[in-house]
C-alpha positions as CSV (number, residue, x, y, z in Angstrom):
1,M,50.4,-82.4,-40.6
2,V,49.6,-83.3,-37.2
3,G,48.0,-80.0,-36.7
4,M,45.7,-80.6,-39.5
5,L,44.8,-83.8,-38.0
6,F,44.2,-82.4,-34.8
7,E,41.8,-79.7,-35.9
8,R,39.9,-82.0,-38.1
9,L,39.7,-84.3,-35.0
10,K,38.4,-81.8,-32.9
11,A,36.0,-80.8,-35.4
12,E,34.6,-84.3,-35.8
13,T,34.9,-85.5,-32.1
14,G,35.2,-82.4,-29.9
15,R,37.8,-81.0,-27.7
16,A,38.4,-83.8,-25.3
17,M,39.3,-86.6,-27.7
18,S,41.3,-84.5,-29.9
19,Y,43.4,-83.3,-27.1
20,L,43.9,-86.7,-25.6
21,W,44.9,-87.9,-29.0
22,L,47.2,-85.1,-29.5
23,A,48.8,-85.6,-26.0
24,S,49.4,-89.3,-26.7
25,Y,51.2,-88.6,-29.9
26,A,53.3,-85.7,-28.4
27,M,54.3,-88.0,-25.3
28,W,55.2,-90.9,-27.7
29,L,57.5,-88.6,-29.8
30,L,59.1,-87.2,-26.6
31,S,59.9,-90.4,-25.4
32,Y,62.4,-90.7,-27.9
33,A,64.0,-87.2,-27.4
34,P,66.5,-88.3,-24.9
35,N,67.9,-91.2,-26.7
36,R,70.4,-90.5,-29.6
37,L,70.5,-94.5,-30.6
38,V,66.5,-94.6,-31.6
39,F,66.4,-95.8,-35.3
40,H,64.3,-94.5,-37.9
41,R,62.5,-97.9,-38.4
42,Y,60.8,-97.5,-35.1
43,F,58.9,-94.4,-35.9
44,E,56.7,-95.6,-39.0
45,P,54.7,-98.3,-37.2
46,A,53.9,-96.4,-34.2
47,T,52.8,-93.5,-36.5
48,L,50.7,-95.5,-38.6
49,V,49.0,-96.9,-35.4
50,F,48.3,-93.2,-34.3
51,L,47.1,-92.9,-37.8
52,V,44.6,-95.8,-37.4
53,F,43.2,-94.4,-34.1
54,W,42.6,-91.2,-35.6
55,L,40.7,-92.6,-38.4
56,L,38.8,-94.9,-36.0
57,L,38.1,-91.8,-33.7
58,I,36.6,-90.1,-36.8
59,L,34.5,-93.1,-37.8
60,R,33.4,-93.4,-34.4
61,A,32.1,-89.9,-34.5
62,R,30.3,-90.6,-37.8
63,P,28.8,-94.0,-37.6
64,D,26.0,-93.2,-40.3
65,R,28.5,-93.5,-43.2
66,G,28.3,-97.1,-43.7
67,F,30.5,-99.5,-44.8
68,A,32.6,-97.1,-47.5
69,W,34.2,-95.3,-44.5
70,R,35.8,-98.3,-43.2
71,A,37.7,-99.2,-46.2
72,P,40.4,-96.9,-45.1
73,L,40.5,-98.1,-41.8
74,G,41.4,-101.5,-43.3
75,V,44.0,-100.2,-45.6
76,L,45.8,-98.4,-42.8
77,T,45.4,-101.3,-40.6
78,T,46.9,-103.6,-43.1
79,G,49.8,-101.2,-44.0
80,Q,50.6,-100.9,-40.2
81,V,50.8,-104.9,-40.2
82,M,52.9,-105.1,-43.0
83,I,55.5,-102.4,-42.0
84,T,55.8,-103.8,-38.6
85,L,56.3,-107.2,-39.8
86,L,59.0,-106.0,-42.1
87,T,60.8,-103.7,-40.0
88,A,60.4,-105.5,-36.5
89,H,60.0,-109.0,-37.1
90,Y,61.7,-109.9,-40.3
91,H,65.3,-109.3,-39.0
92,V,64.6,-111.4,-35.7
93,F,63.2,-114.5,-37.7
94,F,65.0,-114.1,-40.9
95,G,67.9,-112.0,-40.6
């Protein structure tokens, strides 16, 4: 899936931006490799953040699409905020 996202981003924005996005995502994944105590709940919010940035880069490369292309960005952003609130902040304030 990451490969497909990378190829699409490369086709839309060019090599430099797509390799920067891929390197950022890979370095984030590798930062968790040495720690065996990393929990699953920390992966969803950051992955959704990378998806939001991916979609934002696609939208930035195609400014002529209008408002209809901004709806997916809003959905991903809202989903990311809700998952972050539920997984990271709920247990701190209500758990």
